[in-house]
N, C-alpha and C positions, 0 to 999 in steps of 0.2 A: 462291977457295976452289977448291980441287981436286977433283973425282971420278976413281972407276976406272970410265973409261969399257970397255966390254964389249959394241962395236957387234953382232957376231955373235952375239953370243948375244941378241941384244936387249934389255940391260938397264945398267944401271948401280949402282954402291952409292952413296949419301954419304957421303962424305968428313967426316964430326963425329966428335966424341970421344962414342960410345955404347959404353955400359959391355958388358960379356965380356955374350955369349948373347942381347942383342939386337941384331936383323937387320933392316935396310932395304934397298931395292929400289928404281927409279923404272924403267920401261922406257922404251922407244924406239919407233919408229913399223916400224924394222923388222924383219924376222925371220920372218914369220908368213905366213899362208897367204891372207887375206882380197887381196882383189883392187878395183881402180879406185879410188872416191875412199878407198876404207879402206884401201888396200896399206898395210903389210902384217899388222902385228900389232894390230889394233882389239879390245881387252881391252869392249869401252861392248856392251851385249845391245839397249841403247836406241835406238839411230842409224840405220836401216835397215839394215843390214849384215848378209849373211846367216848366219842361227843356226847352222847346221853350224860354218864358217869361225869365229863366234866358241866356240863351243863347241872347236873345233878350239885356237884361241890359249890356251885356257885351260886348255886340257889341258899343253901346251908351257910356261903361264907354270909352274904349277906342277911339270914335269918340270927345265928347264933352273935354277927356284931352290932345289930338292927342299922343295920346303912343305910340312910336314905335313899341312897339307888346305886342303882346299877355302877362297880367300878366301871371309870374308865382306864380300858385295856391301852397299851401302847405294844405297834410294832416295833421290837426293839432289837438293833440293827450292832448292836456295840458303836454308834457314832457320838455325837453330840451334839443333837439336836434338843431342845427345851421346847415341850408345847407349854404357852401358855391359853390356860383352860379359862373362860367365864361361865361354862355350862356342858353339860355331855357329848361333847361332839356328837354328827351325823355317822360319821365313819372312824374307823380307827388310826390312830395319826402314825407313821412312822417316825419314833424318837425316842428317847433313852429316858429322858427324863418330862415331867411336866410341872406347875406351879400353877397356883390358883386362890384372888382373894376372894372366891366366892362360895358362900354356904353351902351343903350339900353336894357339893362337888366332890369323889370320892376320887379317889389321887391312889397311882396302885403300881405295882415295879414286879415281875417274876421272877426268879432270881434259882439256882442250884450250885452256888457255888461262889458265882458274880457277888458284888458286892452291894447292897440294898440301901441306898441313905435316904432320911431322915428329915427334912427342914420345917422348919416354922421360924417367922419373926417372934423377938419376944412379947410384942401386944396382937399376938393374935391375927392380925390381918391377914399375913399370906403363908401358907404351906406349898412345901413342894416334895416329892420325892423326884432320885434318880438310882439309873442301871450303872450301874459301873464293874466293869473286868479290866482286867488288864490295858488292854486298846482304850477302851470308852477313857480311863484315869490317864495314859498317858498323851490321848488327844483331846484332853478338855472339858471332859463332860460334869465335871464338880464347878471349875471356873465359870461356864456358862449357866451350870443351875443358878453359881449366885448371884451371876448378874443377871438373872432372866427374877428372882423374886424381888426384884429393885426395890431394897430395904438394903442401906449400909451394913454392909458384912458385920460390923462388930454387935449386927442388930437380932442375927439371925442363931440359931439352937441349931445344932445336927445331931441327929441318929445315927451310929453306924451295927446297921444289922447284921441277922449272922451271913458268914463268908467262908470261904477256901484258911484255914490259916496256917499260917508260918511253919510248921513245920511238915507240913503239907505239900505245900503250893509251890511247883517241880518249875522252872523254867528254864530258858537257854540260856547262854551267853548275851545274845543279839537282844534279848528284851532286858536284860542289867544295863545292857549298853545304850540301849535308845533311856533310856530313862535316865542315866546318869550324863549324859548328854544335856538331857533338858534342864536337869538339878542333880548338878555334883553331890550334894549335900544327903543325894537317895542313897547312895553307899549303905548307909549304916542299917537299910530297912531288906539286902541282902544279904545271905550268909550262904556259906559252900556246901553244896550237896551231891550226889554220885558223879565222879567222872567231870566234863567241864560244867556240869548244871545248878544250877542255882536256887535255893530254897526262898520266895522273898513271903516279905509281911504284908498283905494287902492295905490292912487296918494303916501303918505308919506309911504308908504311900499317900494312905487318902488325905492322913490327916497334915502330913506335907503340903500338896497341895490346896487342900484348905485354906490352913494358915498363908498360906504366899498368895489367897486370895481375899485375906484379910479377918478371916471366921478365925475366935477364939473359943467358944463355946464348944465343945463336940466329945459332944458320948457315946458309950459301946464299942463294938469290937473287941468283942471276947468271948465268942462262939461259937467255935468250926463247925462246919457244916459235914465236911469229911469224916471228922471226931465223933457224930452225933450220928449211928445210921439209922437210930428207935427216934428222932423226931424231925431227923435234918435231910429232905432228897440231897443227892451231892451227882453231880454227873461227872468229875474225875474218879470218883470212888467206884459209880454205876455203870457209868456210860447209859444207858437205856434207862430213864429215870424220870418223874415228873417234879413239879416246882411249885416252891410257896411265895408266896406273897407279903408282898409290903405293903401297907396302906399309911393312908396320914387325909385327914378332912378335917372341915370345920364346922362346929355343930351348929343349928338354925337353918338349916335349909329345907 
């Protein structure tokens, strides 16, 4: 899947058939003011970066994307809670997803290997964003997100953003067993790794979950955060690191 990359601006725009008026973006690691392990466009305020650097990067984010307001950041906990927002919340919700039908409300998740998922209805009335690590996938964050969109699943478009790729996502046998207990067909998303470890394809696991929920229009899912240190933060690769943002909103607010 081709993406429009704008490295100098610090983000790229997903290439998917989103309807007119729906905007999406995924940030890169370059183009900000953070230093050291967080260099340079870190948008996470919970990873140990200097608060003034994060604030500066978030201000730059609003400017370069011409956002209609501050993104609705979430306190992500690898769970399945999805916040339905009609306006910017007074406090940060503890959730791993958000949906809205209100123009001008900017939804966002932060990632550095976990899978960011953008969603919109074909008619552009609803948009959503979800944070899917393996725990959230297994627990049902995507199924909860599809249900929260409040439109028929076949009317939902999905874009899978950059995450840890199948060459690098090493998991234990208990993780594979848990996925197979829920879906025996998920065996194809795993292949043998070193020792008793397995290499998991988080994109394929997400596609299976989405298809199981009735979604058919799924795009993206071909960029690895671990394998591209010039563009992406990666927790698995670096340990102490920053976070990228994946955002979606409706114009007109």
